[in-house]
C-alpha positions in Angstrom: -8.4 -24.7 23.7 -6.9 -24.2 20.3 -7.9 -22.9 16.8 -7.1 -23.9 13.3 -7.3 -21.3 10.5 -8.1 -21.9 6.9 -4.5 -21.7 5.7 -5.3 -19.4 2.8 -6.2 -16.5 5.1 -2.7 -16.4 6.6 -1.0 -14.4 3.9 2.6 -13.1 3.7 1.8 -9.5 4.6 -1.5 -9.8 6.6 -4.5 -11.9 7.4 -7.1 -11.8 4.6 -10.3 -13.7 3.9 -14.0 -13.6 3.0 -16.1 -12.8 6.0 -18.6 -15.6 6.8 -16.7 -18.1 4.5 -13.1 -18.5 5.7 -12.8 -15.6 8.1 -15.1 -14.9 11.1 -15.2 -13.8 14.7 -13.5 -17.0 16.0 -10.6 -16.4 13.7 -10.2 -12.8 14.9 -10.4 -13.9 18.5 -7.6 -16.5 17.8 -5.5 -13.9 16.1 -5.9 -11.7 19.2 -4.9 -14.5 21.5 -1.8 -15.4 19.5 -0.7 -11.8 18.9 -1.5 -10.8 22.5 0.6 -13.8 23.7 3.5 -12.6 21.4 3.3 -9.1 23.0 3.2 -10.2 26.6 6.0 -12.8 26.2 8.2 -10.2 24.4 8.3 -7.3 26.8 4.7 -6.3 27.0 3.2 -2.9 26.2 -0.3 -1.9 25.0 -1.7 -2.8 21.6 -3.5 0.0 19.6 -6.5 -1.3 17.7 -8.3 0.4 14.8 -10.8 -0.7 12.2 -12.1 0.4 8.8 -15.7 0.9 7.7 -16.6 -2.5 6.4 -19.8 -4.0 7.6 -18.0 -6.9 9.2 -15.2 -4.8 10.8 -17.0 -4.1 14.2 -17.7 -7.8 14.7 -14.1 -8.7 14.0 -12.7 -5.9 16.0 -14.8 -6.9 19.1 -13.5 -10.5 18.9 -9.9 -9.4 18.3 -10.0 -7.2 21.4 -11.4 -10.1 23.4 -8.5 -12.3 22.3 -5.9 -9.7 23.1 -7.2 -9.0 26.6 -7.6 -12.7 27.3 -3.9 -13.1 26.7 -3.2 -10.3 29.2 -2.5 -7.5 26.7 -3.8 -4.1 27.3 -5.7 -2.5 24.4 -6.1 1.1 23.3 -9.1 1.3 20.9 -8.7 4.2 18.4 -11.9 3.4 16.6 -12.8 3.9 12.9 -10.1 5.3 10.7 -7.6 4.6 7.9 -4.8 2.1 8.5 -2.2 4.9 8.5 -3.9 6.4 11.5 -3.3 3.1 13.3 0.4 3.3 12.3 0.5 6.8 13.7 -1.1 5.7 16.9 1.3 2.7 17.3 4.2 5.1 16.7 3.2 7.9 19.0 0.9 6.8 21.8 2.9 6.3 25.1 3.4 2.7 26.2 2.2 1.2 22.9 4.3 -1.7 21.6 2.1 -3.0 18.8 -0.8 -2.2 16.5 -3.6 -4.1 14.8 -6.0 -2.8 12.1 -9.1 -4.6 11.0 -9.3 -3.9 7.3 -10.1 -5.4 3.9 -7.9 -2.7 2.3 -8.7 -2.5 -1.5 -10.6 -5.8 -1.7 -14.3 -6.3 -2.3 -16.8 -5.3 0.4 -17.4 -8.8 1.7 -13.6 -9.4 2.3 -11.8 -8.3 5.4 -8.6 -8.9 7.3 -6.0 -7.9 9.8 -2.7 -5.9 9.5 -0.2 -6.1 12.3 2.6 -3.9 13.6 5.2 -4.8 16.3 7.7 -2.4 17.8 7.5 0.0 14.9 8.0 -2.6 12.3 5.7 -4.6 10.0 4.7 -8.0 11.4 4.7 -10.3 8.4 6.0 -13.4 6.6 6.9 -16.3 8.9 5.8 -14.3 11.9 2.2 -14.5 10.7 2.5 -18.2 10.1 3.8 -18.5 13.7 0.5 -17.1 14.9 -1.3 -19.8 13.1 0.9 -22.5 14.5 0.6 -21.0 18.0 -3.2 -21.0 17.7 -3.3 -24.6 16.5 -1.2 -25.7 19.5 -3.3 -23.6 21.9 0.0 -22.1 23.1 -1.6 -18.9 24.5 -0.8 -16.8 27.6 -3.7 -16.0 29.9 -4.5 -12.8 31.7 -7.0 -10.0 32.1 -5.9 -7.1 29.9 -7.5 -3.7 30.2 -9.4 -1.8 27.4 -9.4 2.0 27.0 -10.7 4.2 24.2 -8.3 6.8 22.8 -9.2 9.5 20.3 -6.2 10.2 17.9 -7.9 11.6 14.8 -7.1 15.3 15.6 -3.5 14.6 16.5 -3.2 12.6 13.3 -4.5 15.5 11.2 -2.1 17.8 13.0 0.8 15.5 12.0 -0.4 15.3 8.4 -0.4 19.1 8.1 3.3 19.1 9.2 4.0 17.8 5.6 3.4 21.5 4.6 6.0 22.9 7.0 8.2 25.4 5.3 5.6 26.1 2.6 4.2 29.7 2.5 0.4 29.0 2.9 -0.4 32.1 0.9 1.2 30.5 -2.1 -1.4 27.8 -1.9 -4.4 30.2 -1.8 -5.4 29.3 -5.4 -5.0 25.6 -5.0 -8.1 23.7 -6.1 -8.3 19.9 -5.5 -10.7 17.0 -5.2 -10.2 14.2 -2.7 -12.0 10.9 -3.4 -12.5 8.9 -0.2 -14.4 6.2 -2.0 -16.7 5.7 1.0 -13.7 4.2 2.7 -12.2 4.9 6.1 -10.4 8.0 5.0 -13.6 10.1 4.9 -13.7 11.6 8.4 -10.0 12.4 8.3 -10.2 14.1 4.9 -13.1 16.2 6.0 -11.1 17.5 9.0 -8.0 17.9 6.9 -9.3 19.9 4.0 -11.0 22.3 6.4 -7.5 23.4 7.5 -5.9 23.5 4.1 -5.6 26.7 2.1 -7.3 26.8 -1.3 -10.5 25.2 -2.5 -11.2 21.5 -1.8 -13.9 19.0 -2.5 -14.2 15.6 -0.8 -16.0 13.0 -2.8 -17.9 10.1 -1.1 -16.7 11.0 2.4 -19.5 9.1 4.1 -18.1 5.8 5.4 -20.1 3.0 3.8 -18.6 -0.5 3.8 -20.8 -1.6 0.8 -18.9 1.0 -1.4 -22.0 2.2 -3.3 -20.2 4.6 -5.7 -17.2 2.7 -6.9 -14.7 0.0 -5.8 -12.1 1.5 -3.4 -8.9 0.8 -5.4 -7.4 3.9 -7.1 -4.8 1.8 -9.0 -7.6 0.6 -11.3 -8.3 3.4 -13.8 -12.0 2.8 -14.0 -12.3 3.7 -10.3 -11.1 7.2 -11.1 -14.0 8.1 -13.3 -15.8 10.2 -10.7 -12.6 12.0 -9.7 -11.8 12.9 -13.4 -15.3 14.2 -13.9 -15.1 16.5 -10.9 -11.6 17.8 -11.8 -12.7 18.5 -15.4 -16.1 20.1 -14.7 -14.8 22.4 -11.9 -11.4 23.2 -13.4 -9.4 21.8 -10.5 -5.6 21.5 -10.4 -5.7 17.8 -9.7 -7.4 15.1 -7.7 -6.3 12.3 -5.4 -8.1 9.0 -4.5 -7.6 6.4 -1.8 -8.3 2.7 -1.3 -10.6 1.4 1.5 -8.0 2.0 4.2 -6.1 4.9 2.6 -2.6 3.3 2.6 -2.7 3.5 -1.2 -3.0 6.7 -3.3 -4.0 7.4 -6.9 -4.0 10.7 -8.7 -5.2 12.5 -11.9 -3.8 15.8 -13.1 -5.7 18.8 -14.3 -6.1 17.3 -17.8 -7.5 14.1 -16.4 -4.4 12.0 -17.0 -3.6 9.4 -14.5 -0.4 10.1 -12.5 0.8 6.6 -11.9 2.7 5.7 -8.8 6.1 5.7 -10.4 5.4 9.1 -11.9 4.2 10.4 -8.5 7.5 9.1 -7.0 9.5 11.0 -9.6 7.8 14.2 -8.5 8.3 13.5 -4.8 11.9 12.6 -5.5 12.6 15.9 -7.3 11.4 17.7 -4.3 13.2 15.4 -1.8 16.6 15.5 -3.6 16.6 19.3 -3.8 16.5 19.3 0.0 18.5 16.1 0.6 21.1 15.7 -2.1 22.2 12.2 -2.7 19.3 10.6 -0.9 18.4 7.0 -1.6 15.0 6.3 -3.3 13.5 2.8 -3.5 11.1 1.6 -6.2 9.6 -1.8 -6.5 10.4 -4.1 -9.3 7.2 -3.2 -11.2 8.1 0.5 -11.5 9.0 2.1 -14.8 12.6 2.7 -15.9 12.1 6.5 -15.9 11.9 6.6 -12.1 15.3 5.1 -11.6 16.9 7.1 -14.5 15.4 10.4 -13.2 16.6 9.8 -9.6 20.1 9.2 -10.7 20.0 12.2 -13.1 19.1 14.3 -10.1 22.1 13.1 -8.2 20.2 10.6 -6.0 20.7 6.9 -5.4 18.0 4.7 -7.0 17.5 1.1 -5.9 15.0 -1.5 -7.2 13.4 -3.7 -4.5 10.9 -6.5 -4.0 7.2 -5.8 -4.3 5.1 -6.0 -1.2 4.5 -3.2 1.3 6.1 -5.0 4.2 9.2 -5.7 2.2 9.5 -2.1 1.2 8.9 -0.7 4.7 11.6 -3.1 6.0 14.1 -2.2 3.3 13.5 1.6 3.8 14.5 1.3 7.4 17.4 -1.0 6.8 18.8 1.1 3.9 18.3 4.6 5.3 16.2 5.5 2.2 14.1 8.6 2.6 11.4 7.7 0.0 10.0 4.5 -1.5 7.0 3.4 -3.5 5.2 0.6 -5.2 3.1 0.5 -8.4 0.2 -0.6 -6.2 0.0 3.0 -4.9 1.8 2.5 -1.6 4.1 5.5 -0.9 6.6 5.4 2.0 8.2 8.5 3.4 10.9 8.1 6.1 9.5 10.9 8.3 6.0 9.3 8.5 5.6 6.9 11.5 8.7 4.8 10.9 8.4 5.0 7.1 5.0 3.3 7.0 2.8 3.8 3.9 0.2 6.6 4.2 -1.7 7.7 1.1 -3.1 10.8 2.7 0.4 12.0 3.8 1.7 11.3 0.3 -1.0 13.6 -1.0 0.1 16.4 1.4 3.7 15.9 0.3 2.6 16.0 -3.4 1.0 19.4 -2.7 4.3 20.5 -1.0 6.4 19.2 -3.9 4.4 21.2 -6.5 4.7 24.3 -4.3 8.5 24.0 -3.8 9.2 23.1 -7.4 7.0 26.0 -8.6 5.1 23.9 -11.1 1.6 22.4 -11.2 1.1 18.7 -11.1 -0.1 18.9 -14.7 3.1 20.6 -15.8 5.2 18.0 -13.9 3.2 15.1 -15.4 3.5 16.6 -18.9 7.3 16.8 -18.7 7.7 13.1 -18.2 8.8 10.8 -21.0 6.1 9.0 -23.0 6.2 5.3 -22.6 3.7 2.5 -23.3 3.2 0.0 -20.5 0.8 -2.8 -19.7 -1.1 -2.9 -16.4 -0.3 -5.8 -14.1 -1.3 -8.9 -16.1 -2.3 -11.5 -13.5 -3.2 -15.0 -14.5 -3.9 -18.1 -12.6 -1.2 -20.7 -11.9 -1.4 -23.4 -9.3 0.2 -22.4 -6.0 2.6 -25.3 -6.1 3.7 -24.4 -9.7 4.0 -20.6 -9.7 7.4 -20.3 -8.0 8.9 -23.2 -9.8 7.9 -21.8 -13.1 9.6 -18.5 -12.4 12.8 -20.4 -11.4 12.7 -22.2 -14.7 12.4 -18.9 -16.6 15.3 -17.5 -14.5 17.5 -20.5 -15.3 16.9 -20.2 -19.0 17.6 -16.4 -19.0 20.8 -16.9 -17.0 22.0 -19.4 -19.5 21.3 -16.8 -22.2 23.2 -14.1 -20.2 20.1 -11.9 -20.3 20.2 -8.4 -18.8 18.2 -9.4 -15.8 17.3 -8.4 -12.2 16.1 -11.4 -10.1 15.4 -10.0 -6.6 11.6 -10.8 -7.0 10.9 -12.9 -10.0 12.7 -11.8 -13.2 12.9 -8.4 -14.8 14.6 -8.4 -18.2 15.9 -5.3 -20.0 16.1 -5.4 -23.8 16.5 -2.7 -26.5 12.7 -2.5 -26.6 12.3 -1.8 -22.9 11.7 -4.2 -20.1 9.4 -7.0 -19.0 8.7 -8.7 -15.7 7.4 -12.0 -14.6 7.0 -12.8 -10.9 4.9 -15.0 -8.6 2.4 -13.3 -6.4 3.0 -13.8 -2.7 -0.7 -13.5 -1.9 -2.5 -15.4 -4.7 -2.1 -18.4 -6.9 -1.1 -16.2 -9.8 1.8 -15.2 -11.9 2.2 -11.4 -12.6 3.6 -10.0 -15.8 4.3 -6.4 -16.9 6.1 -4.7 -19.7 7.1 -1.2 -20.8 8.4 0.2 -24.1 8.5 3.4 -26.0 6.6 2.0 -29.0 3.6 -0.3 -29.5 5.8 -2.6 -31.7 8.4 -2.8 -28.9 5.7 -3.6 -26.4 4.4 -6.4 -28.6 7.9 -7.9 -28.9 8.3 -7.8 -25.1 5.0 -9.6 -24.6 6.0 -12.2 -27.1 9.1 -12.9 -25.0 7.0 -13.4 -21.9 4.7 -15.8 -23.8 7.7 -17.7 -25.2 9.1 -18.2 -21.7 5.8 -19.3 -20.3 5.3 -21.7 -23.2 8.7 -23.3 -22.5 7.4 -24.0 -19.0 4.1 -25.3 -20.3 2.1 -22.3 -19.3 0.2 -19.4 -21.0 -1.1 -16.1 -19.8 -4.8 -17.0 -20.2 -7.6 -15.1 -18.5 -6.9 -12.2 -16.2 -7.3 -12.6 -12.4 -8.4 -9.7 -10.2 -6.0 -8.5 -7.5 
């Protein structure tokens, strides 16, 4: 017996597809067989399995567990919850060597996928491709693994609350916040969490509904923060936070309704961190604004730019000893959270703690940041076979011009007007561009530079492509 996947679902960081089109129960079962085989052939141990609230998730989870046990792997089913709860389970449950979460993350309701953890590290890149090759060859172990259900939600909430250790709870008595679960998997956790927090808290759209009836679960898109802004404004709250479908991403708005973008959030977390850990290393992905790196260095910390992609950032955090990392996509990584894995809910708790320790509201901290003008991610279709080659062409031309450039993930070019970025997506047939300046005129010149480089490679930005 063997199985051949549609190759587009085996992504760099996870398995992702459209349920009923290129992703179904047989695919999940084959992932279980291959990953279970990997586990039993490399020392064994149980596999923790969780799922998000999408309509297709129970079907895929059931098939995945069948595949894992058919390979001889033992399974601990933790049930419905956010992906970070699966990371917590994989890091803390005795005898667990690996973890699998069924989740479509921030993608549309009819999408779904699988995220994998092995021995406290992300399982990605060539390792995922190996699962596909193993399935195609039918190179699977056989056995009769056991299945046991384990409840971890209360222990997970206990651990989230440790992010407030050292904070006088009385100082948070007047805190007023909104938490937007977006009908995603975070809802049950948030309802338990806010019941134990000081202050006044509202949870929006806590009921898990995989059709996402209120708004799309991606807090990095400003339009999806409309409900959060409205509640913060009408109730005079201090700030609000929002999460994607599996709560490994966070978005935020301050008391004035301004978006606190991920690089700005990281500045606040870094201020708090560096006061307690002088000289600590902070990582930001290549899409983040210059203010983050400048501010970390001004505070006496070390700042390092790294590749985009949550698995790349998690891996780099562990290798480098960094205590904090983040991406513009809303992934925030704290070294004291389950091996530095991304957890949007824990990031929110640490944001509360940072404001308390710094003695300033999120609105005040956001207002003190420099004003810059930046584009969102500009994503435009480029053939899969062309996208990386085009970036290499741009890089070669810029090197010949001795441009001020960072080339760890595409090209990021600094000019007197600011900076611009061009990189190939690792998960879609698109190129991604971004630029930041202090003036509209400077931003226009930066975009002109991007367009010039694209034209020299026979390309143009064209129509935007959704993430």
